[in-house]
PASEBA-1860 file (N, C-alpha, C; in nm, 3 decimals):
! residues 219
1> MRIDRREV> 0.083/-0.118/0.000/0.000/0.000/0.000/0.088/0.125/0.000 ~ 0.034/0.231/-0.059/0.108/0.357/-0.062/0.067/0.441/0.058 ~ 0.165/0.500/0.123/0.142/0.584/0.240/0.130/0.730/0.196 ~ 0.025/0.795/0.242/0.000/0.935/0.207/0.104/1.024/0.273 ~ 0.185/1.091/0.192/0.293/1.176/0.246/0.236/1.294/0.325 ~ 0.123/1.346/0.284/0.065/1.457/0.358/0.023/1.414/0.497 ~ -0.031/1.292/0.509/-0.068/1.242/0.641/0.056/1.221/0.728 ~ 0.164/1.177/0.668/0.289/1.159/0.745/0.334/1.292/0.803
9> TRYLGLKG> 0.334/1.397/0.722/0.379/1.527/0.773/0.281/1.581/0.878 ~ 0.152/1.546/0.867/0.058/1.586/0.972/0.093/1.518/1.103 ~ 0.124/1.388/1.099/0.163/1.319/1.221/0.296/1.371/1.275 ~ 0.376/1.427/1.189/0.501/1.489/1.234/0.479/1.628/1.293 ~ 0.356/1.678/1.281/0.322/1.807/1.344/0.328/1.925/1.250 ~ 0.340/1.902/1.119/0.346/2.013/1.024/0.205/2.059/0.993 ~ 0.173/2.183/1.029/0.038/2.235/1.011/0.043/2.378/0.961 ~ -0.077/2.436/0.949/-0.086/2.577/0.912/-0.045/2.607/0.769
17> GRELDVRW> -0.057/2.507/0.680/-0.021/2.528/0.541/0.127/2.536/0.514 ~ 0.208/2.505/0.616/0.352/2.510/0.596/0.399/2.395/0.507 ~ 0.504/2.419/0.434/0.562/2.318/0.347/0.702/2.285/0.395 ~ 0.741/2.159/0.377/0.878/2.120/0.406/0.972/2.182/0.304 ~ 1.092/2.217/0.349/1.190/2.263/0.250/1.235/2.142/0.168 ~ 1.304/2.169/0.059/1.338/2.063/-0.037/1.417/1.951/0.029 ~ 1.511/1.986/0.115/1.595/1.885/0.178/1.513/1.790/0.264 ~ 1.423/1.848/0.345/1.341/1.764/0.433/1.234/1.689/0.356
25> AERVEEVV> 1.182/1.750/0.250/1.084/1.680/0.167/1.147/1.556/0.104 ~ 1.271/1.569/0.059/1.341/1.455/0.001/1.368/1.348/0.107 ~ 1.401/1.393/0.229/1.427/1.298/0.337/1.300/1.221/0.374 ~ 1.188/1.292/0.385/1.062/1.225/0.415/1.027/1.125/0.306 ~ 1.042/1.166/0.182/1.012/1.075/0.070/1.097/0.949/0.077 ~ 1.224/0.966/0.105/1.315/0.852/0.113/1.274/0.755/0.224 ~ 1.244/0.809/0.343/1.213/0.723/0.457/1.075/0.660/0.442 ~ 0.978/0.734/0.388/0.845/0.678/0.369/0.848/0.567/0.265
33> AEAEELLT> 0.928/0.585/0.160/0.942/0.477/0.062/0.999/0.351/0.128 ~ 1.093/0.370/0.219/1.146/0.257/0.296/1.037/0.195/0.382 ~ 0.955/0.280/0.445/0.847/0.230/0.530/0.749/0.145/0.451 ~ 0.719/0.185/0.329/0.625/0.109/0.247/0.674/-0.033/0.221 ~ 0.805/-0.050/0.212/0.861/-0.183/0.189/0.853/-0.270/0.314 ~ 0.836/-0.209/0.431/0.832/-0.282/0.557/0.691/-0.321/0.599 ~ 0.591/-0.270/0.531/0.453/-0.298/0.567/0.414/-0.441/0.534 ~ 0.346/-0.506/0.626/0.282/-0.635/0.599/0.137/-0.624/0.645
41> PAFSWRTY> 0.056/-0.550/0.570/-0.080/-0.521/0.615/-0.167/-0.646/0.620 ~ -0.250/-0.653/0.722/-0.346/-0.762/0.739/-0.470/-0.707/0.807 ~ -0.583/-0.767/0.780/-0.708/-0.716/0.835/-0.814/-0.825/0.837 ~ -0.915/-0.804/0.920/-1.031/-0.892/0.922/-1.148/-0.814/0.981 ~ -1.269/-0.857/0.944/-1.387/-0.797/1.005/-1.504/-0.895/0.997 ~ -1.595/-0.880/1.091/-1.717/-0.959/1.095/-1.831/-0.870/1.141 ~ -1.951/-0.900/1.092/-2.067/-0.817/1.122/-2.170/-0.899/1.200 ~ -2.228/-0.836/1.302/-2.322/-0.904/1.392/-2.450/-0.823/1.408
49> PVVQVGEG> -2.565/-0.891/1.416/-2.690/-0.820/1.444/-2.694/-0.770/1.588 ~ -2.752/-0.654/1.607/-2.775/-0.602/1.742/-2.895/-0.675/1.802 ~ -2.878/-0.729/1.921/-2.984/-0.801/1.989/-3.062/-0.709/2.082 ~ -2.989/-0.631/2.159/-3.054/-0.548/2.261/-2.971/-0.423/2.287 ~ -3.041/-0.313/2.305/-2.978/-0.188/2.346/-3.032/-0.154/2.483 ~ -2.949/-0.171/2.586/-2.990/-0.139/2.722/-2.948/0.001/2.760 ~ -2.967/0.034/2.886/-2.932/0.167/2.933/-2.784/0.194/2.923 ~ -2.702/0.090/2.947/-2.558/0.113/2.943/-2.482/0.012/2.862
57> EITLAGTD> -2.552/-0.068/2.776/-2.482/-0.174/2.704/-2.559/-0.215/2.579 ~ -2.484/-0.243/2.473/-2.540/-0.300/2.351/-2.488/-0.443/2.339 ~ -2.580/-0.539/2.322/-2.540/-0.679/2.306/-2.567/-0.722/2.163 ~ -2.486/-0.819/2.117/-2.490/-0.864/1.979/-2.515/-1.014/1.973 ~ -2.569/-1.060/1.862/-2.590/-1.202/1.840/-2.463/-1.265/1.786 ~ -2.428/-1.383/1.840/-2.318/-1.460/1.785/-2.180/-1.423/1.835 ~ -2.171/-1.339/1.936/-2.041/-1.299/1.989/-2.057/-1.251/2.133 ~ -1.949/-1.260/2.210/-1.949/-1.209/2.347/-1.919/-1.059/2.352
65> LTVSGPRM> -1.887/-1.000/2.238/-1.856/-0.857/2.235/-1.979/-0.775/2.275 ~ -1.958/-0.679/2.362/-2.061/-0.581/2.397/-2.001/-0.441/2.385 ~ -2.087/-0.345/2.363/-2.046/-0.205/2.365/-2.112/-0.143/2.487 ~ -2.031/-0.093/2.578/-2.084/-0.044/2.705/-2.049/0.102/2.728 ~ -2.122/0.161/2.821/-2.101/0.302/2.854/-2.216/0.385/2.802 ~ -2.277/0.466/2.886/-2.393/0.545/2.843/-2.369/0.632/2.720 ~ -2.251/0.695/2.711/-2.223/0.781/2.596/-2.212/0.701/2.468 ~ -2.145/0.586/2.475/-2.133/0.501/2.356/-2.268/0.446/2.314
73> VRRLAGAE> -2.348/0.406/2.411/-2.480/0.352/2.378/-2.566/0.460/2.312 ~ -2.561/0.581/2.363/-2.637/0.691/2.301/-2.588/0.714/2.159 ~ -2.457/0.709/2.139/-2.401/0.734/2.006/-2.449/0.630/1.904 ~ -2.457/0.504/1.949/-2.488/0.395/1.857/-2.635/0.354/1.861 ~ -2.717/0.427/1.935/-2.859/0.394/1.943/-2.921/0.394/1.803 ~ -3.001/0.293/1.775/-3.062/0.281/1.643/-2.987/0.190/1.549 ~ -2.867/0.147/1.588/-2.789/0.056/1.503/-2.858/-0.080/1.497 ~ -2.863/-0.140/1.378/-2.920/-0.273/1.361/-2.812/-0.380/1.350
81> HLTALAVT> -2.693/-0.340/1.310/-2.579/-0.431/1.303/-2.455/-0.354/1.348 ~ -2.355/-0.427/1.396/-2.224/-0.369/1.424/-2.118/-0.456/1.357 ~ -2.025/-0.392/1.290/-1.909/-0.461/1.234/-1.791/-0.442/1.327 ~ -1.728/-0.551/1.366/-1.603/-0.546/1.443/-1.488/-0.564/1.345 ~ -1.389/-0.475/1.352/-1.276/-0.483/1.259/-1.144/-0.474/1.334 ~ -1.042/-0.532/1.272/-0.905/-0.522/1.323/-0.812/-0.514/1.204 ~ -0.716/-0.422/1.209/-0.615/-0.410/1.104/-0.479/-0.392/1.169 ~ -0.376/-0.433/1.099/-0.240/-0.412/1.147/-0.145/-0.393/1.030
89> CGPALEEA> -0.042/-0.314/1.054/0.064/-0.295/0.954/0.177/-0.394/0.972 ~ 0.168/-0.480/1.074/0.276/-0.575/1.101/0.385/-0.512/1.187 ~ 0.478/-0.594/1.234/0.578/-0.547/1.331/0.702/-0.481/1.271 ~ 0.732/-0.507/1.144/0.863/-0.469/1.091/0.885/-0.318/1.091 ~ 0.782/-0.242/1.059/0.798/-0.097/1.049/0.829/-0.035/1.184 ~ 0.753/-0.071/1.287/0.781/-0.010/1.417/0.910/-0.063/1.477 ~ 0.948/-0.185/1.442/1.078/-0.235/1.487/1.190/-0.152/1.425 ~ 1.177/-0.117/1.298/1.277/-0.033/1.233/1.283/0.105/1.297
97> AAVAFARG> 1.166/0.158/1.335/1.164/0.288/1.403/1.234/0.279/1.537 ~ 1.210/0.171/1.611/1.274/0.154/1.741/1.425/0.145/1.727 ~ 1.472/0.075/1.626/1.616/0.064/1.602/1.675/0.201/1.570 ~ 1.603/0.277/1.488/1.651/0.411/1.451/1.664/0.500/1.575 ~ 1.564/0.498/1.661/1.572/0.578/1.784/1.687/0.532/1.872 ~ 1.706/0.400/1.883/1.813/0.348/1.967/1.950/0.390/1.916 ~ 1.962/0.408/1.787/2.089/0.449/1.727/2.108/0.600/1.728 ~ 2.009/0.672/1.778/2.017/0.817/1.777/1.976/0.880/1.646
105> EYARGAIL> 1.915/0.801/1.557/1.867/0.853/1.429/1.723/0.902/1.448 ~ 1.711/1.011/1.521/1.579/1.053/1.569/1.488/1.099/1.455 ~ 1.540/1.168/1.357/1.456/1.214/1.247/1.401/1.094/1.169 ~ 1.488/0.999/1.139/1.444/0.880/1.066/1.342/0.801/1.148 ~ 1.368/0.787/1.277/1.275/0.715/1.363/1.139/0.782/1.368 ~ 1.139/0.915/1.379/1.012/0.988/1.386/0.934/0.975/1.256 ~ 1.004/0.979/1.143/0.935/0.966/1.014/0.879/0.826/0.997 ~ 0.956/0.724/1.035/0.906/0.587/1.027/0.783/0.569/1.116
113> DAAGSAAA> 0.789/0.625/1.236/0.676/0.613/1.328/0.552/0.683/1.271 ~ 0.570/0.802/1.217/0.458/0.875/1.158/0.403/0.802/1.036 ~ 0.491/0.742/0.958/0.446/0.665/0.842/0.362/0.546/0.885 ~ 0.401/0.481/0.995/0.323/0.370/1.046/0.185/0.412/1.092 ~ 0.177/0.525/1.160/0.047/0.575/1.205/-0.043/0.607/1.085 ~ 0.014/0.673/0.984/-0.064/0.706/0.865/-0.109/0.580/0.793 ~ -0.023/0.480/0.787/-0.057/0.356/0.717/-0.168/0.281/0.789 ~ -0.162/0.275/0.923/-0.264/0.204/0.999/-0.401/0.267/0.979
121> EALADEVN> -0.408/0.400/0.983/-0.535/0.467/0.963/-0.586/0.449/0.821 ~ -0.494/0.452/0.723/-0.535/0.433/0.584/-0.589/0.292/0.562 ~ -0.525/0.193/0.625/-0.573/0.056/0.613/-0.711/0.041/0.677 ~ -0.731/0.102/0.793/-0.863/0.100/0.855/-0.967/0.168/0.767 ~ -0.927/0.276/0.699/-1.019/0.344/0.606/-1.057/0.252/0.490 ~ -0.960/0.175/0.439/-0.989/0.083/0.329/-1.089/-0.023/0.372 ~ -1.070/-0.079/0.490/-1.165/-0.176/0.542/-1.302/-0.111/0.560 ~ -1.302/0.010/0.614/-1.427/0.085/0.633/-1.501/0.099/0.501
129> DSVAAEAR> -1.427/0.129/0.394/-1.489/0.145/0.261/-1.551/0.013/0.214 ~ -1.485/-0.099/0.241/-1.540/-0.228/0.201/-1.668/-0.259/0.278 ~ -1.666/-0.230/0.408/-1.786/-0.251/0.490/-1.898/-0.160/0.440 ~ -1.865/-0.036/0.406/-1.966/0.059/0.358/-2.032/0.010/0.230 ~ -1.953/-0.047/0.140/-2.008/-0.099/0.014/-2.106/-0.214/0.042 ~ -2.068/-0.301/0.135/-2.157/-0.411/0.173/-2.285/-0.358/0.237 ~ -2.269/-0.258/0.325/-2.386/-0.201/0.392/-2.481/-0.134/0.293 ~ -2.425/-0.057/0.199/-2.510/0.011/0.100/-2.588/-0.090/0.018
137> ARGYCLLP> -2.523/-0.201/-0.017/-2.592/-0.304/-0.097/-2.709/-0.365/-0.023 ~ -2.707/-0.354/0.110/-2.816/-0.410/0.192/-2.909/-0.300/0.244 ~ -2.891/-0.179/0.194/-2.982/-0.071/0.229/-2.949/0.001/0.358 ~ -2.824/-0.005/0.401/-2.783/0.059/0.526/-2.683/0.172/0.498 ~ -2.672/0.261/0.593/-2.563/0.358/0.595/-2.484/0.335/0.724 ~ -2.367/0.393/0.732/-2.278/0.368/0.845/-2.252/0.494/0.926 ~ -2.232/0.474/1.057/-2.175/0.579/1.140/-2.023/0.568/1.133 ~ -1.951/0.676/1.163/-1.805/0.667/1.169/-1.760/0.562/1.270
145> RVSPGYAD> -1.655/0.491/1.238/-1.607/0.386/1.328/-1.555/0.447/1.459 ~ -1.566/0.368/1.564/-1.517/0.410/1.695/-1.436/0.296/1.756 ~ -1.334/0.331/1.833/-1.242/0.234/1.891/-1.249/0.236/2.043 ~ -1.212/0.127/2.107/-1.205/0.127/2.253/-1.117/0.241/2.303 ~ -1.159/0.302/2.413/-1.091/0.420/2.464/-1.162/0.549/2.424 ~ -1.249/0.540/2.322/-1.328/0.657/2.282/-1.445/0.673/2.378 ~ -1.476/0.798/2.413/-1.587/0.828/2.504/-1.571/0.745/2.630 ~ -1.672/0.664/2.665/-1.665/0.585/2.788/-1.658/0.435/2.759
153> WDLAVQPR> -1.606/0.399/2.641/-1.592/0.258/2.607/-1.456/0.210/2.654 ~ -1.455/0.124/2.755/-1.333/0.086/2.825/-1.244/-0.004/2.741 ~ -1.112/0.013/2.756/-1.015/-0.071/2.685/-1.024/-0.218/2.724 ~ -1.091/-0.249/2.834/-1.104/-0.388/2.877/-1.175/-0.474/2.772 ~ -1.243/-0.410/2.677/-1.314/-0.486/2.574/-1.221/-0.539/2.465 ~ -1.097/-0.497/2.463/-1.008/-0.531/2.352/-0.999/-0.681/2.323 ~ -0.982/-0.770/2.422/-0.975/-0.913/2.388/-1.099/-0.964/2.315 ~ -1.217/-0.922/2.362/-1.340/-0.966/2.297/-1.358/-0.903/2.160
161> LLEAAGAE> -1.310/-0.779/2.143/-1.320/-0.714/2.013/-1.231/-0.784/1.910 ~ -1.110/-0.819/1.950/-1.022/-0.891/1.858/-1.084/-1.025/1.818 ~ -1.140/-1.095/1.913/-1.203/-1.223/1.882/-1.322/-1.204/1.790 ~ -1.404/-1.103/1.817/-1.522/-1.078/1.735/-1.485/-1.040/1.592 ~ -1.373/-0.971/1.576/-1.327/-0.931/1.443/-1.264/-1.046/1.365 ~ -1.240/-1.160/1.432/-1.174/-1.272/1.365/-1.027/-1.247/1.343 ~ -0.963/-1.183/1.441/-0.825/-1.138/1.424/-0.720/-1.240/1.468 ~ -0.762/-1.364/1.492/-0.669/-1.463/1.548/-0.542/-1.480/1.466
169> GLGISLSA> -0.553/-1.472/1.334/-0.437/-1.495/1.249/-0.361/-1.372/1.206 ~ -0.393/-1.257/1.265/-0.331/-1.132/1.220/-0.201/-1.100/1.292 ~ -0.171/-1.172/1.400/-0.049/-1.142/1.475/-0.062/-1.026/1.570 ~ -0.186/-0.991/1.608/-0.208/-0.882/1.703/-0.223/-0.941/1.842 ~ -0.152/-0.882/1.937/-0.167/-0.921/2.077/-0.191/-0.794/2.160 ~ -0.198/-0.811/2.291/-0.227/-0.699/2.379/-0.121/-0.688/2.487 ~ -0.086/-0.565/2.522/0.004/-0.541/2.633/-0.071/-0.556/2.764 ~ 0.002/-0.547/2.876/-0.062/-0.555/3.007/-0.163/-0.442/3.025
177> ALLLIPRK> -0.140/-0.330/2.957/-0.232/-0.216/2.965/-0.341/-0.222/2.859 ~ -0.350/-0.336/2.788/-0.452/-0.360/2.685/-0.435/-0.273/2.563 ~ -0.311/-0.232/2.537/-0.279/-0.161/2.413/-0.239/-0.264/2.307 ~ -0.266/-0.229/2.181/-0.243/-0.323/2.072/-0.094/-0.338/2.042 ~ -0.052/-0.461/2.015/0.083/-0.493/1.969/0.068/-0.577/1.842 ~ 0.125/-0.534/1.729/0.203/-0.412/1.705/0.119/-0.286/1.729 ~ 0.190/-0.178/1.764/0.121/-0.052/1.793/0.051/0.004/1.670 ~ 0.106/-0.021/1.553/0.044/0.031/1.431/-0.067/-0.063/1.387
185> SVTAVIAW> -0.165/-0.073/1.474/-0.284/-0.156/1.454/-0.405/-0.076/1.499 ~ -0.522/-0.116/1.451/-0.646/-0.048/1.487/-0.754/-0.153/1.509 ~ -0.832/-0.137/1.616/-0.956/-0.211/1.633/-1.069/-0.110/1.644 ~ -1.187/-0.151/1.599/-1.300/-0.057/1.601/-1.429/-0.132/1.574 ~ -1.540/-0.063/1.597/-1.670/-0.111/1.551/-1.733/-0.004/1.463 ~ -1.816/-0.050/1.370/-1.889/0.039/1.280/-2.037/0.004/1.291 ~ -2.119/0.103/1.317/-2.262/0.082/1.332/-2.333/0.096/1.199 ~ -2.424/0.002/1.172/-2.509/0.005/1.054/-2.646/0.063/1.092
193> MKEPVAVN> -2.688/0.166/1.019/-2.814/0.233/1.048/-2.905/0.229/0.925 ~ -3.036/0.217/0.948/-3.131/0.223/0.837/-3.155/0.366/0.790 ~ -3.144/0.461/0.882/-3.167/0.601/0.849/-3.038/0.679/0.871 ~ -3.006/0.772/0.779/-2.886/0.854/0.799/-2.893/0.932/0.929 ~ -2.781/0.940/0.997/-2.772/1.014/1.124/-2.654/1.110/1.114 ~ -2.678/1.236/1.145/-2.569/1.334/1.146/-2.488/1.316/1.273 ~ -2.360/1.287/1.257/-2.272/1.267/1.371/-2.151/1.357/1.356 ~ -2.123/1.432/1.458/-2.004/1.517/1.458/-1.886/1.431/1.502
201> GGCRACPR> -1.829/1.357/1.405/-1.727/1.260/1.438/-1.587/1.308/1.406 ~ -1.493/1.215/1.409/-1.355/1.246/1.379/-1.297/1.348/1.475 ~ -1.209/1.431/1.425/-1.145/1.532/1.509/-1.246/1.631/1.565 ~ -1.356/1.654/1.493/-1.456/1.749/1.542/-1.517/1.704/1.674 ~ -1.523/1.572/1.694/-1.587/1.519/1.815/-1.494/1.520/1.935 ~ -1.367/1.552/1.913/-1.268/1.546/2.020/-1.249/1.684/2.082 ~ -1.253/1.692/2.215/-1.239/1.822/2.280/-1.096/1.878/2.277 ~ -0.999/1.797/2.236/-0.859/1.842/2.239/-0.827/1.923/2.114
209> TSCRYRRE> -0.875/2.047/2.113/-0.859/2.131/1.994/-0.716/2.172/1.968 ~ -0.628/2.159/2.069/-0.488/2.196/2.050/-0.401/2.076/2.009 ~ -0.462/1.961/1.986/-0.386/1.840/1.950/-0.303/1.864/1.824 ~ -0.178/1.826/1.831/-0.088/1.849/1.716/-0.127/1.766/1.595 ~ -0.205/1.658/1.616/-0.243/1.570/1.505/-0.381/1.604/1.448 ~ -0.445/1.706/1.501/-0.582/1.740/1.456/-0.580/1.781/1.309 ~ -0.675/1.725/1.233/-0.686/1.759/1.092/-0.733/1.903/1.078 ~ -0.665/1.979/0.994/-0.694/2.121/0.984/-0.832/2.148/0.929
217> EEQ> -0.882/2.060/0.838/-1.014/2.081/0.783/-1.123/2.054/0.884 ~ -1.085/2.001/1.003/-1.184/1.971/1.107/-1.164/2.060/1.229 ~ -1.099/2.176/1.213/-1.082/2.268/1.325/-1.217/2.323/1.368
END
């Protein structure tokens, strides 16, 4: 897969319409091209009917996965199906970034790390597009995907989310703090709705307006 260079520079903190000078633009291009060779993208997803929407929990048919927390339940109210997804860029890219940092090659390490973040989100977007095509064919529209840790959805759900997504063969594991390993991985759910719902999602939904990674078009 090709990594979006503009997204890489956004993860590096370049904002406000600023452009890299020629030397740094060439350096980013060189390192991102290297990062693309290190990617081993993998993904899986499965879709489940919603069985019940309670006051603080959504339960699904055919899986132990639940979505809990009053804010999350309000956000997903009206969903008839939920898709659980998992994607990963594989371990090689972040291992290369770690080696670069250990050697004191901080610029190269930072670019590799940013490239991994951009690649993971792009891969999740590709899966999202595939799910959207399936949903449209069945007369549904989708809400923006949400991941554990968003709003009041606790990270404790990660093991069940990975299982529900069918991620057993992807090489994704969890740290003691329930963070994904490799780090350049994403888990999420996508709600299927019969009626379009306006949702202020993405960066607009996040209160951290000073975040260095915030997309400028969503200020």
